[in-house]
Residue frames relative to the residue before (quaternion, step in Angstrom):
aa qw qx qy qz dx dy dz
M 1.0000 0.0000 0.0000 0.0000 0.00 0.00 0.00
T 0.3331 -0.7436 0.5463 0.1944 3.59 -0.85 0.98
S 0.6422 -0.5184 0.3902 0.4082 3.56 -1.25 0.35
A 0.6600 0.5068 -0.3082 0.4610 3.58 0.93 -0.92
G 0.6537 0.5173 -0.3170 0.4524 3.57 0.96 -0.81
F 0.6371 0.5270 -0.3259 0.4584 3.58 0.98 -0.83
I 0.6794 0.4914 -0.2912 0.4605 3.57 0.87 -1.00
W 0.6765 0.5040 -0.3021 0.4439 3.59 0.87 -0.94
K 0.6539 0.5148 -0.3187 0.4537 3.59 0.91 -0.87
N 0.7063 0.4620 -0.2773 0.4591 3.57 0.91 -0.84
L 0.5657 0.5737 -0.3891 0.4466 3.59 1.15 -0.50
Y 0.7784 0.3023 -0.1526 0.5286 3.56 0.98 -0.86
R 0.2379 0.7833 -0.5302 0.2205 3.54 1.14 0.63
K 0.7572 0.1117 -0.0554 0.6412 3.56 1.03 -0.88
K 0.2843 -0.8266 0.4569 0.1648 3.56 0.10 1.31
T 0.6618 0.5098 -0.3223 0.4453 3.59 0.89 -0.87
R 0.6635 0.5011 -0.3057 0.4640 3.57 0.91 -0.90
T 0.6566 0.5104 -0.3084 0.4619 3.56 0.97 -0.87
F 0.6458 0.5239 -0.3211 0.4531 3.58 0.96 -0.87
L 0.6776 0.4913 -0.3023 0.4561 3.59 0.86 -0.91
T 0.6426 0.5065 -0.3211 0.4768 3.57 1.04 -0.77
F 0.6294 0.5290 -0.3228 0.4688 3.56 0.99 -0.86
F 0.6691 0.5108 -0.3107 0.4415 3.58 0.87 -0.93
C 0.6370 0.5239 -0.3248 0.4628 3.60 0.96 -0.86
L 0.6897 0.4731 -0.2779 0.4726 3.56 0.90 -0.92
F 0.5980 0.5607 -0.3508 0.4527 3.58 1.07 -0.73
V 0.6830 0.4737 -0.2854 0.4771 3.58 0.84 -0.98
A 0.6443 0.5422 -0.3261 0.4296 3.57 0.95 -0.88
F 0.7376 0.4048 -0.2483 0.4799 3.59 0.82 -0.91
L 0.5450 0.5622 -0.4058 0.4714 3.58 1.19 -0.33
L 0.6636 0.4867 -0.2915 0.4876 3.57 0.97 -0.91
Y 0.6284 0.5503 -0.3424 0.4301 3.57 0.98 -0.82
V 0.6870 0.4693 -0.2908 0.4724 3.58 0.85 -0.92
A 0.7038 0.4747 -0.2795 0.4486 3.58 0.81 -0.99
L 0.7417 0.3984 -0.2300 0.4880 3.58 0.68 -1.10
G 0.6438 0.5362 -0.3296 0.4352 3.57 0.98 -0.79
S 0.6616 0.4992 -0.3082 0.4670 3.59 0.94 -0.84
I 0.6708 0.4856 -0.3015 0.4726 3.58 0.93 -0.88
A 0.6187 0.5510 -0.3422 0.4433 3.60 1.03 -0.77
I 0.6166 0.5368 -0.3498 0.4574 3.60 1.04 -0.72
V 0.6636 0.5020 -0.3116 0.4587 3.57 0.95 -0.85
F 0.6469 0.5134 -0.3198 0.4644 3.58 1.05 -0.72
S 0.7158 0.4602 -0.2531 0.4601 3.58 1.09 -0.63
M 0.7828 0.1661 -0.1062 0.5902 3.59 1.23 -0.17
D 0.5073 -0.6504 0.4728 0.3099 3.54 -1.20 0.48
T 0.0738 0.7991 -0.5918 0.0762 3.57 -0.39 1.23
M 0.5676 0.6502 -0.3603 0.3539 3.56 1.27 0.00
S 0.7623 0.3395 -0.2108 0.5092 3.62 1.09 -0.50
G 0.0961 -0.8495 0.5125 0.0809 3.55 0.94 -0.91
E 0.8016 -0.2849 0.2070 0.4831 3.54 -1.24 -0.44
L 0.6102 0.5747 -0.3582 0.4111 3.59 1.06 -0.71
G 0.7490 0.3960 -0.2144 0.4860 3.60 1.07 -0.66
A 0.3700 0.7651 -0.4699 0.2384 3.59 1.23 0.15
N 0.7596 0.3431 -0.1885 0.5194 3.60 1.09 -0.65
R 0.5800 0.5793 -0.3758 0.4322 3.58 1.14 0.60
L 0.1775 -0.7347 0.6448 0.1133 3.50 -1.20 0.72
Q 0.1977 -0.7530 0.6126 0.1364 3.54 -1.27 0.39
T 0.1247 -0.7913 0.5975 0.0363 3.55 -0.82 1.06
T 0.0014 -0.7893 0.6124 -0.0440 3.56 -0.81 1.08
A 0.6503 -0.4586 0.4030 0.4521 3.55 -1.29 0.11
K 0.5834 -0.6546 0.3567 0.3223 3.57 -0.90 0.97
Y 0.7975 0.3624 -0.1714 0.4508 3.56 0.80 -0.98
S 0.8038 0.0003 -0.0066 0.5949 3.59 1.16 -0.35
M 0.4845 -0.6818 0.4705 0.2809 3.54 -0.96 0.89
I 0.6600 0.5182 -0.3194 0.4402 3.60 1.17 -0.42
D 0.5374 0.6038 -0.4173 0.4154 3.62 1.25 -0.10
D 0.4215 -0.6851 0.5322 0.2639 3.54 -1.20 0.59
M 0.1961 -0.7397 0.6236 0.1595 3.53 -1.37 0.10
P 0.6273 -0.5537 0.3737 0.4004 3.62 -1.14 0.48
K 0.5319 -0.6497 0.4492 0.3053 3.55 -1.00 0.84
R 0.5738 0.6160 -0.3806 0.3828 3.60 1.12 -0.57
Y 0.5172 0.6438 -0.4217 0.3744 3.59 1.19 -0.38
V 0.5689 0.6080 -0.3810 0.4020 3.58 1.12 -0.64
D 0.7150 0.4384 -0.2559 0.4808 3.58 0.80 -1.03
E 0.6562 0.5250 -0.3262 0.4329 3.59 0.94 -0.82
I 0.6866 0.4674 -0.2874 0.4771 3.59 0.90 -0.88
S 0.5886 0.5933 -0.3633 0.4117 3.58 1.11 -0.62
Q 0.6554 0.5354 -0.3087 0.4341 3.60 1.17 -0.56
L 0.5271 0.6507 -0.4151 0.3556 3.61 1.19 -0.28
E 0.5245 -0.6227 0.4837 0.3213 3.52 -1.13 0.72
G 0.7639 0.3273 -0.2652 0.4888 3.56 -0.88 0.95
V 0.6232 0.5021 -0.3437 0.4913 3.58 1.27 -0.23
E 0.2694 -0.7928 0.5320 0.1259 3.56 -0.69 1.09
L 0.7933 -0.1289 0.1435 0.5775 3.59 0.87 -0.94
V 0.1321 -0.7778 0.6111 0.0642 3.57 -1.12 0.72
T 0.0145 -0.7676 0.6407 0.0116 3.55 -1.05 0.81
H 0.2686 -0.7761 0.5520 0.1445 3.57 -1.22 0.22
M 0.1352 -0.7582 0.6338 0.0723 3.54 -1.31 0.48
T 0.1128 -0.7674 0.6273 0.0689 3.55 -1.26 0.47
W 0.4143 -0.6964 0.5242 0.2620 3.58 -0.96 0.85
F 0.2534 -0.8164 0.5105 0.0936 3.56 -0.54 1.24
G 0.2946 -0.7677 0.5162 0.2396 3.58 1.11 -0.59
G 0.2446 0.8420 -0.4525 0.1624 3.55 1.02 0.80
F 0.0020 -0.7646 0.6436 0.0351 3.52 -1.32 0.40
Y 0.3235 -0.7419 0.5611 0.1734 3.54 -1.25 0.51
Q 0.8553 0.0184 -0.0905 0.5099 3.55 -0.71 1.23
E 0.8075 0.0126 0.0278 0.5891 3.60 0.71 -1.05
P 0.5774 -0.6066 0.4100 0.3614 3.65 -1.01 0.70
T 0.6311 0.5409 -0.3388 0.4409 3.58 1.14 -0.53
N 0.6662 0.4628 -0.2906 0.5074 3.59 1.26 -0.40
M 0.0789 -0.8637 0.4975 0.0186 3.53 0.50 1.25
L 0.1421 -0.7394 0.6517 0.0916 3.52 -1.19 0.74
V 0.3581 -0.6953 0.5764 0.2366 3.58 -0.76 1.01
T 0.0481 0.8375 -0.5301 0.1237 3.56 -0.36 1.28
F 0.0284 -0.7956 0.6050 -0.0152 3.58 -0.88 0.99
P 0.3026 -0.6671 0.6400 0.2318 3.58 -1.04 0.75
V 0.0336 0.8113 -0.5787 0.0764 3.60 -0.75 1.06
N 0.4806 -0.6033 0.5424 0.3331 3.52 -1.38 0.16
P 0.3733 -0.7676 0.4640 0.2369 3.63 -0.29 1.16
A 0.6443 0.5665 -0.3286 0.3949 3.58 1.03 -0.77
T 0.7865 0.3126 -0.1588 0.5085 3.59 1.06 -0.67
Y 0.5750 0.6409 -0.3895 0.3269 3.60 1.04 -0.69
F 0.7382 0.4279 -0.2421 0.4619 3.58 0.76 -1.01
R 0.6037 0.5211 -0.3702 0.4765 3.60 1.25 -0.16
V 0.6676 0.4703 -0.3021 0.4919 3.58 1.03 -0.71
F 0.7697 0.2345 -0.1250 0.5805 3.59 1.11 -0.70
P 0.0760 -0.8565 0.5095 0.0324 3.61 0.43 1.20
E 0.5432 0.6151 -0.4120 0.3961 3.61 1.22 -0.19
Y 0.6042 0.4733 -0.3642 0.5276 3.57 1.31 -0.13
L 0.1542 -0.8371 0.5241 0.0288 3.57 -0.35 1.27
I 0.0796 0.7883 -0.5999 0.1112 3.56 -0.66 1.15
S 0.4966 -0.6567 0.4732 0.3134 3.58 -1.03 0.74
D 0.6268 -0.5430 0.3986 0.3917 3.58 -1.20 0.52
E 0.6309 0.5506 -0.3315 0.4346 3.58 1.00 -0.80
H 0.7072 0.4480 -0.2654 0.4783 3.56 0.85 -0.95
L 0.6267 0.5278 -0.3409 0.4608 3.60 1.06 -0.67
T 0.6354 0.5193 -0.3247 0.4703 3.58 1.00 -0.80
A 0.6578 0.5007 -0.3055 0.4725 3.58 0.94 -0.89
F 0.6354 0.5242 -0.3241 0.4653 3.59 1.00 -0.81
N 0.6875 0.4953 -0.2826 0.4496 3.56 0.92 -0.91
E 0.7484 0.4193 -0.2120 0.4682 3.57 1.05 -0.77
T 0.6813 0.4572 -0.2879 0.4938 3.62 1.19 -0.32
R 0.3667 -0.7770 0.4626 0.2188 3.58 -0.31 1.24
R 0.7434 0.3510 -0.2164 0.5266 3.60 0.99 -0.76
G 0.4260 0.7468 -0.4324 0.2719 3.57 1.23 0.21
F 0.0181 -0.7644 0.6422 0.0549 3.52 -1.32 0.37
V 0.2072 -0.7331 0.6301 0.1502 3.52 -1.30 0.45
A 0.1130 -0.7902 0.6018 0.0238 3.53 -1.18 0.65
P 0.6357 -0.5101 0.3946 0.4242 3.59 -1.20 0.34
A 0.5799 -0.6112 0.4107 0.3484 3.56 -1.01 0.82
A 0.6418 0.5286 -0.3312 0.4461 3.59 1.01 -0.76
M 0.6495 0.5087 -0.3183 0.4669 3.59 1.03 -0.75
V 0.6276 0.5355 -0.3302 0.4586 3.58 0.99 -0.82
Q 0.6607 0.4891 -0.2987 0.4848 3.55 0.99 -0.83
Q 0.6302 0.5593 -0.3312 0.4246 3.59 0.98 -0.84
Y 0.7734 0.3464 -0.1832 0.4983 3.58 0.88 -0.91
G 0.4646 -0.7088 0.4310 0.3098 3.58 1.24 -0.06
W 0.3310 0.7499 -0.5065 0.2675 3.57 1.14 0.58
Q 0.1938 -0.7500 0.6199 0.1252 3.54 -1.29 0.48
I 0.5975 -0.5448 0.4346 0.3967 3.57 -1.17 0.56
G 0.7518 0.3304 -0.2783 0.4982 3.57 -0.82 1.06
D 0.5115 0.6427 -0.4247 0.3807 3.60 1.22 -0.24
I 0.3116 -0.6852 0.6201 0.2212 3.54 -1.21 0.64
V 0.0984 -0.8324 0.5452 -0.0118 3.55 -0.43 1.26
P 0.3215 -0.7396 0.5526 0.2104 3.61 -0.80 0.96
I 0.0047 0.7789 -0.6261 0.0367 3.56 -0.84 1.03
G 0.2588 -0.7821 0.5498 0.1379 3.56 -0.61 1.12
S 0.2103 -0.7520 0.6079 0.1442 3.54 -1.28 0.39
E 0.3318 -0.7411 0.5495 0.1968 3.55 -0.99 0.84
I 0.7111 0.4422 -0.2428 0.4897 3.59 1.27 -0.12
Y 0.8283 0.2516 -0.0868 0.4930 3.56 0.68 -1.12
P 0.2020 -0.7510 0.6155 0.1276 3.59 -0.76 1.05
Q 0.4778 -0.5960 0.5373 0.3576 3.53 -1.32 0.18
H 0.7222 -0.4307 0.2999 0.4506 3.58 -1.28 0.07
N 0.6800 0.4820 -0.2962 0.4664 3.59 1.11 -0.58
G 0.6018 -0.5972 0.3408 0.4062 3.58 1.29 0.09
S 0.5678 0.6067 -0.3844 0.4022 3.58 1.24 -0.21
Y 0.3150 -0.7431 0.5633 0.1771 3.54 -1.09 0.81
N 0.5726 0.5743 -0.3750 0.4491 3.56 1.31 0.15
W 0.1017 -0.8083 0.5799 0.0010 3.53 -0.53 1.24
E 0.1892 -0.7514 0.6152 0.1450 3.56 -1.30 0.35
F 0.0301 -0.7933 0.6075 -0.0257 3.53 -0.94 0.98
E 0.3945 -0.7042 0.5443 0.2283 3.55 -1.24 0.56
L 0.3650 -0.7190 0.5482 0.2223 3.57 -0.81 1.01
V 0.0512 -0.8343 0.5484 -0.0229 3.56 -0.54 1.21
G 0.8275 -0.0327 0.0249 0.5599 3.61 1.19 -0.11
T 0.2954 -0.7203 0.5953 0.1988 3.51 -1.37 0.10
Y 0.1202 -0.7664 0.6226 0.1030 3.53 -1.31 0.28
T 0.2766 -0.7085 0.6138 0.2117 3.51 -1.33 0.22
T 0.2068 -0.7969 0.5589 0.0988 3.55 -1.20 0.40
E 0.3735 -0.7090 0.5580 0.2154 3.51 -1.21 0.66
R 0.5772 0.5864 -0.3767 0.4255 3.59 1.27 -0.04
D 0.3932 -0.7379 0.5018 0.2213 3.57 -0.53 1.19
G 0.8504 0.2058 -0.1486 0.4608 3.52 -1.01 0.89
M 0.6396 0.5068 -0.3393 0.4679 3.61 1.24 -0.06
S 0.1656 0.7797 -0.5771 0.1776 3.57 -0.63 1.15
A 0.1390 0.8253 -0.5249 0.1551 3.57 -0.20 1.27
V 0.4152 -0.6314 0.5935 0.2768 3.51 -1.31 0.53
L 0.1372 -0.7892 0.5958 0.0571 3.58 -0.85 0.98
I 0.0950 -0.8008 0.5910 0.0230 3.57 -0.69 1.11
N 0.5926 -0.5966 0.4144 0.3481 3.55 -1.21 0.55
Y 0.4343 -0.7392 0.4542 0.2421 3.56 -0.57 1.18
D 0.6060 0.5857 -0.3747 0.3864 3.62 0.95 -0.78
Y 0.6784 0.4638 -0.2922 0.4891 3.58 0.92 -0.87
F 0.6298 0.5353 -0.3320 0.4545 3.59 0.96 -0.83
E 0.6700 0.5054 -0.3038 0.4511 3.59 0.89 -0.92
E 0.6786 0.5038 -0.2791 0.4559 3.55 1.01 -0.85
A 0.7861 0.3937 -0.1683 0.4457 3.57 0.92 -0.95
N 0.6112 0.5865 -0.3871 0.3641 3.63 1.05 -0.46
G 0.5651 -0.6753 0.3866 0.2741 3.52 -1.03 0.90
Y 0.6273 0.5440 -0.3413 0.4405 3.60 1.20 -0.27
G 0.5573 -0.6414 0.3737 0.3719 3.56 1.27 -0.07
P 0.5982 -0.6085 0.4016 0.3328 3.55 -1.30 0.35
G 0.6736 0.5941 -0.3360 0.2837 3.49 -1.40 -0.14
S 0.7251 0.3811 -0.2610 0.5107 3.63 1.17 0.15
V 0.1082 -0.7637 0.6339 0.0570 3.53 -1.26 0.59
G 0.5867 -0.6183 0.4037 0.3325 3.56 -1.25 0.38
W 0.7612 -0.2204 0.1769 0.5837 3.58 0.71 -1.07
L 0.4200 -0.7224 0.5104 0.2032 3.53 -1.30 0.41
G 0.1934 -0.7217 0.6495 0.1411 3.51 -1.23 0.66
I 0.0917 -0.8340 0.5438 -0.0164 3.57 -0.53 1.19
Q 0.1898 -0.7734 0.5975 0.0942 3.55 -0.74 1.08
I 0.1269 -0.8084 0.5734 0.0408 3.58 -0.73 1.08
V 0.6053 -0.6093 0.3820 0.3412 3.55 -1.19 0.54
D 0.8075 0.0933 -0.0123 0.5823 3.58 1.09 -0.68
P 0.4584 -0.6981 0.4685 0.2881 3.64 -0.67 0.99
A 0.5927 0.5868 -0.3664 0.4125 3.60 1.13 -0.55
L 0.6579 0.5121 -0.3053 0.4601 3.60 1.20 -0.46
A 0.3944 0.7692 -0.4496 0.2252 3.60 1.25 -0.17
P 0.6810 0.4726 -0.3281 0.4530 3.69 0.73 -0.87
E 0.6679 0.5116 -0.3071 0.4449 3.59 0.90 -0.90
I 0.6914 0.4678 -0.2861 0.4703 3.58 0.84 -0.96
S 0.6155 0.5493 -0.3491 0.4445 3.61 1.01 -0.75
Q 0.6643 0.4990 -0.3027 0.4670 3.58 0.94 -0.89
K 0.6369 0.5291 -0.3294 0.4539 3.59 0.98 -0.80
I 0.6654 0.5039 -0.3109 0.4545 3.58 0.88 -0.92
D 0.6752 0.4878 -0.3032 0.4629 3.59 0.84 -0.91
A 0.6577 0.5192 -0.3129 0.4472 3.59 1.01 -0.81
M 0.5893 0.6008 -0.3640 0.3991 3.60 1.09 -0.65
Y 0.8125 0.2568 -0.0969 0.5143 3.57 1.03 -0.79
I 0.3298 0.7943 -0.4711 0.1959 3.56 1.26 0.21
N 0.7631 0.3335 -0.1859 0.5213 3.60 1.08 -0.67
S 0.4921 0.6558 -0.4338 0.3737 3.58 1.25 0.24
S 0.6247 -0.5329 0.4068 0.4005 3.56 -1.30 0.08
D 0.7491 0.2854 -0.1758 0.5714 3.56 1.30 -0.23
P 0.0317 -0.8180 0.5743 -0.0044 3.62 0.37 1.17
V 0.2402 -0.7864 0.5583 0.1102 3.54 -1.17 0.57
R 0.2428 -0.7228 0.6237 0.1721 3.51 -1.40 0.19
T 0.0913 -0.8166 0.5700 -0.0046 3.54 -0.73 1.12
A 0.1054 0.7736 -0.6180 0.0921 3.55 -1.00 0.84
T 0.6297 -0.4857 0.4098 0.4467 3.54 -1.25 0.16
E 0.6497 -0.5313 0.3631 0.4047 3.55 -1.17 0.48
S 0.6590 0.5071 -0.3167 0.4564 3.59 0.94 -0.84
E 0.6604 0.4924 -0.3135 0.4724 3.59 0.99 -0.81
S 0.6202 0.5319 -0.3403 0.4653 3.60 1.03 -0.72
N 0.6281 0.5258 -0.3308 0.4686 3.56 1.03 -0.78
R 0.6644 0.5033 -0.3088 0.4581 3.58 0.92 -0.89
Q 0.6497 0.5122 -0.3186 0.4627 3.57 0.99 -0.82
F 0.6417 0.5173 -0.3229 0.4652 3.56 1.02 -0.79
L 0.6845 0.4778 -0.2911 0.4672 3.58 0.87 -0.91
A 0.6100 0.5743 -0.3542 0.4155 3.59 1.10 -0.65
Q 0.5389 0.6285 -0.4025 0.3907 3.60 1.21 -0.38
Y 0.6277 0.5476 -0.3299 0.4441 3.56 1.17 -0.53
G 0.5407 -0.5724 0.4273 0.4444 3.59 1.23 -0.42
N 0.6689 -0.4609 0.3724 0.4489 3.56 -1.30 -0.22
I 0.1407 -0.8426 0.5174 0.0506 3.53 0.37 1.31
T 0.6166 0.5626 -0.3527 0.4230 3.57 0.98 -0.81
L 0.6759 0.4869 -0.2931 0.4692 3.58 0.91 -0.93
M 0.6652 0.5114 -0.3125 0.4454 3.58 0.91 -0.89
M 0.6816 0.4774 -0.2928 0.4710 3.57 0.90 -0.90
S 0.6213 0.5338 -0.3404 0.4617 3.57 1.04 -0.75
G 0.6459 0.5242 -0.3143 0.4574 3.57 1.00 -0.83
I 0.6381 0.5217 -0.3214 0.4662 3.56 1.00 -0.86
L 0.6926 0.4878 -0.2861 0.4478 3.57 0.86 -0.97
V 0.6226 0.5288 -0.3447 0.4624 3.60 1.02 -0.74
A 0.6626 0.5019 -0.3061 0.4640 3.59 0.92 -0.91
V 0.6504 0.5229 -0.3160 0.4513 3.57 0.96 -0.90
F 0.7415 0.4271 -0.2510 0.4525 3.57 0.76 -0.99
F 0.5734 0.5456 -0.3974 0.4643 3.60 1.13 -0.38
T 0.6546 0.5009 -0.3065 0.4760 3.56 1.00 -0.84
I 0.6558 0.5121 -0.3094 0.4603 3.56 0.97 -0.89
L 0.6046 0.5589 -0.3520 0.4451 3.58 1.05 -0.73
L 0.6614 0.4931 -0.2996 0.4791 3.56 0.97 -0.86
V 0.6466 0.5240 -0.3240 0.4498 3.59 0.96 -0.86
C 0.6896 0.4779 -0.2849 0.4637 3.58 0.86 -0.98
A 0.6416 0.5197 -0.3296 0.4579 3.58 0.96 -0.83
N 0.6532 0.5017 -0.3128 0.4730 3.57 0.99 -0.80
T 0.6363 0.5386 -0.3258 0.4459 3.59 1.00 -0.85
M 0.6995 0.4626 -0.2718 0.4720 3.58 0.84 -0.99
S 0.6383 0.5283 -0.3304 0.4520 3.58 1.00 -0.78
Q 0.6732 0.4888 -0.2928 0.4713 3.56 0.95 -0.91
A 0.6440 0.5212 -0.3183 0.4607 3.58 1.00 -0.85
F 0.6468 0.5173 -0.3196 0.4604 3.59 1.03 -0.77
R 0.6609 0.5139 -0.3167 0.4460 3.58 0.88 -0.92
E 0.6530 0.5257 -0.3154 0.4447 3.59 1.02 -0.76
R 0.7640 0.3942 -0.1866 0.4755 3.58 1.13 -0.64
I 0.3114 0.7774 -0.5051 0.2088 3.61 1.20 0.19
A 0.6787 0.4878 -0.2984 0.4609 3.59 0.84 -0.96
E 0.6625 0.5053 -0.3145 0.4547 3.60 0.94 -0.83
L 0.6404 0.5188 -0.3252 0.4637 3.57 1.00 -0.79
A 0.6267 0.5313 -0.3305 0.4644 3.57 1.07 -0.74
V 0.6301 0.5252 -0.3304 0.4669 3.58 1.04 -0.79
L 0.6443 0.5211 -0.3225 0.4576 3.58 0.97 -0.87
K 0.6454 0.5036 -0.3210 0.4763 3.57 1.01 -0.77
T 0.6339 0.5539 -0.3283 0.4285 3.56 1.04 -0.81
I 0.7374 0.4022 -0.2365 0.4884 3.59 0.97 -0.80
G 0.7368 -0.5011 0.2124 0.4011 3.57 1.23 0.39
F 0.4443 0.6788 -0.4836 0.3286 3.62 1.18 0.14
D 0.5079 -0.6845 0.4497 0.2670 3.54 -0.97 0.95
D 0.5733 -0.6065 0.4285 0.3464 3.60 -1.06 0.79
L 0.6806 0.5016 -0.2927 0.4466 3.57 0.85 -0.99
K 0.6496 0.5213 -0.3217 0.4503 3.58 0.95 -0.86
L 0.6585 0.4979 -0.3179 0.4663 3.61 0.90 -0.85
G 0.6453 0.5179 -0.3224 0.4597 3.57 0.99 -0.81
L 0.6554 0.5030 -0.3078 0.4718 3.58 0.99 -0.83
W 0.6146 0.5460 -0.3494 0.4496 3.59 1.02 -0.73
V 0.6618 0.4949 -0.3022 0.4752 3.58 0.92 -0.89
L 0.6543 0.5121 -0.3143 0.4592 3.60 0.98 -0.83
V 0.6667 0.4901 -0.2993 0.4752 3.59 0.91 -0.89
E 0.5985 0.5615 -0.3535 0.4489 3.58 1.07 -0.70
A 0.6632 0.4976 -0.2997 0.4720 3.57 0.96 -0.89
V 0.6408 0.5140 -0.3239 0.4694 3.59 0.99 -0.82
C 0.6550 0.5054 -0.3102 0.4684 3.61 0.93 -0.85
L 0.6088 0.5688 -0.3416 0.4349 3.56 1.05 -0.80
C 0.7329 0.4020 -0.2261 0.5001 3.60 1.08 -0.70
V 0.7028 0.4992 -0.2838 0.4199 3.58 0.90 -0.91
L 0.6413 0.5543 -0.3453 0.4027 3.62 0.89 -0.84
P 0.7098 0.4024 -0.2926 0.4986 3.66 0.74 -0.84
A 0.5801 0.5806 -0.3801 0.4265 3.59 1.14 -0.55
I 0.6230 0.5424 -0.3415 0.4483 3.59 1.00 -0.80
F 0.6698 0.4827 -0.2970 0.4798 3.59 0.91 -0.88
G 0.6474 0.5256 -0.3155 0.4529 3.57 0.98 -0.83
V 0.6466 0.5191 -0.3054 0.4681 3.57 1.01 -0.86
L 0.6702 0.5042 -0.3022 0.4531 3.58 0.89 -0.93
V 0.6781 0.4753 -0.2972 0.4754 3.59 0.91 -0.88
G 0.6489 0.5260 -0.3181 0.4483 3.59 0.97 -0.83
M 0.6742 0.4722 -0.2939 0.4859 3.57 0.93 -0.87
G 0.6258 0.5374 -0.3370 0.4539 3.57 1.06 -0.72
A 0.6486 0.5123 -0.3151 0.4665 3.58 0.99 -0.83
L 0.6683 0.4896 -0.3042 0.4703 3.60 0.92 -0.88
Y 0.6485 0.5145 -0.3223 0.4591 3.57 0.98 -0.82
S 0.6453 0.5172 -0.3248 0.4589 3.60 0.99 -0.78
M 0.6351 0.5175 -0.3224 0.4743 3.56 1.04 -0.79
A 0.6574 0.5089 -0.3085 0.4623 3.56 0.98 -0.86
A 0.6587 0.5205 -0.3070 0.4482 3.58 0.98 -0.86
S 0.6638 0.5035 -0.3075 0.4597 3.57 1.03 -0.77
G 0.2991 -0.7930 0.4781 0.2306 3.55 1.12 -0.72
M 0.5349 0.6547 -0.4078 0.3450 3.61 1.21 -0.19
A 0.7179 0.4597 -0.2638 0.4513 3.53 0.75 -1.07
A 0.5659 0.6455 -0.3808 0.3437 3.58 1.13 -0.57
M 0.6212 0.5430 -0.3581 0.4370 3.58 1.14 -0.41
F 0.7611 0.3338 -0.1819 0.5256 3.59 1.17 -0.41
I 0.7643 0.1484 -0.0928 0.6207 3.57 1.12 -0.66
P 0.3753 -0.7408 0.4987 0.2483 3.61 -0.55 1.04
I 0.2929 -0.7683 0.5459 0.1606 3.57 -0.64 1.10
P 0.4574 -0.7123 0.4508 0.2832 3.60 -0.72 0.99
P 0.5140 -0.5969 0.5065 0.3507 3.58 -1.14 0.57
M 0.6725 -0.5241 0.3385 0.3981 3.56 -1.21 0.51
E 0.6495 0.5257 -0.3407 0.4309 3.60 0.96 -0.77
V 0.6191 0.5220 -0.3442 0.4752 3.59 1.12 -0.62
M 0.6475 0.5154 -0.3185 0.4622 3.59 0.97 -0.86
L 0.6631 0.5023 -0.3097 0.4605 3.58 0.95 -0.85
T 0.6323 0.5254 -0.3300 0.4640 3.58 1.02 -0.77
T 0.6709 0.4847 -0.2936 0.4782 3.56 0.95 -0.91
A 0.6254 0.5365 -0.3376 0.4551 3.60 1.02 -0.76
A 0.6660 0.4982 -0.3066 0.4629 3.58 0.91 -0.90
S 0.6684 0.4907 -0.3094 0.4655 3.59 0.95 -0.83
S 0.6333 0.5340 -0.3391 0.4459 3.59 1.06 -0.68
L 0.6515 0.4934 -0.3205 0.4790 3.59 1.02 -0.73
G 0.6263 0.5164 -0.3308 0.4814 3.57 1.08 -0.67
L 0.6341 0.5218 -0.3183 0.4737 3.55 1.06 -0.80
A 0.6360 0.5337 -0.3269 0.4515 3.58 1.00 -0.83
A 0.6631 0.4919 -0.3063 0.4738 3.57 0.94 -0.90
G 0.6583 0.5071 -0.3092 0.4625 3.58 0.98 -0.81
L 0.6363 0.5229 -0.3195 0.4687 3.55 1.04 -0.82
G 0.6530 0.5136 -0.3102 0.4622 3.57 0.97 -0.86
A 0.6572 0.5032 -0.3095 0.4680 3.57 0.97 -0.86
L 0.6493 0.5329 -0.3206 0.4378 3.57 1.01 -0.81
V 0.7331 0.4151 -0.2505 0.4770 3.59 0.81 -0.97
G 0.7081 0.4611 -0.2713 0.4608 3.59 1.17 -0.48
L 0.4913 0.7007 -0.4190 0.3034 3.57 1.25 -0.30
L 0.6942 0.4763 -0.2871 0.4569 3.60 0.80 -0.99
P 0.6658 0.4701 -0.3291 0.4769 3.68 0.83 -0.80
A 0.6336 0.5341 -0.3376 0.4465 3.61 1.03 -0.73
I 0.6626 0.4924 -0.3028 0.4762 3.58 0.93 -0.90
T 0.6523 0.5191 -0.3085 0.4581 3.55 0.97 -0.91
T 0.6350 0.5317 -0.3231 0.4579 3.58 1.04 -0.80
S 0.6879 0.4858 -0.2957 0.4509 3.58 0.84 -0.93
R 0.7234 0.4144 -0.2420 0.4963 3.60 1.14 -0.59
L 0.4114 0.7472 -0.4501 0.2642 3.57 1.29 -0.11
S 0.2839 -0.7546 0.5725 0.1486 3.54 -0.88 1.00
I 0.5008 -0.6643 0.4656 0.3020 3.56 -0.86 0.96
V 0.6488 0.5310 -0.3155 0.4445 3.58 0.98 -0.82
D 0.6830 0.4853 -0.2882 0.4636 3.60 0.92 -0.94
A 0.6341 0.5434 -0.3331 0.4379 3.60 1.07 -0.73
């Protein structure tokens, strides 16, 4: 009998018990990868990074969903230290069905891709976007997903903005694609000029501003100047660095890191008890068999190691499946770009770090629950058994 054969046979000694234990561990490590990765993003700024170090974000003071006058773009552009200002508006878009949401922003093509250089678009497509009033660009992956072609007229509904005729169903021409270096961010960008002209609420308002400054060290000073400019107006604003705005937005969810950590601690404490009980019960059932193996010459240390490795396999195998499914789910969410507007999707390096730590945790958990049965096995007396 080989070591691997012994361990495998004993893992499946009680198939139902093993399956249930595997399933519990699979769910636990799936949650660990998914919740753990997202918790890391909530606890640190991974959404802007170095590319956003010289950017500010200006929103309405009392609510991010309020609009502000479009003239703020030109006024803020005149401030010393401000290099370029662009604007975005939440369109509330969907494709075909309201449940199939499309993250959609009306933007100024001439300034948007300069303020956000991580969005990569060819000169040809940018020119077409700038010159086509009903034009829109979308991520290359999204275009492939829906089977769109350059020149297609694509219907995009809005849950917020009607046209002048009262219809919430808009049509735009696909004029280009772009790629992005920002994990989890995937948006349809439509030409603001056409949106401003055609929307039923009238022209002259935008959602929020992206402000590129010449020196990140000037961010506090410029932010204070912008806020002071409109403090007594009917549309006061709040300005912060992009990373700080991200943190403020995420803080609206509450202390997600603490909540997720609490969930994971509770889950793994329960799993520890389940695994310990499984290994203890499996050991008690095999005392006589282990004594027979010792009688025919099997080494005490080898039998103890077999029991320990069995416990580690019991934890690591389902953990591998849980990690793969968890990472696959996060990757799918990131690729779709929909969930990223509400739940920050972790970058791949964060997911890989969490995956590695989860496998280490699985091995440690297996060693912990298998240590006592392994020691007991190695010390087992043939006479007492």
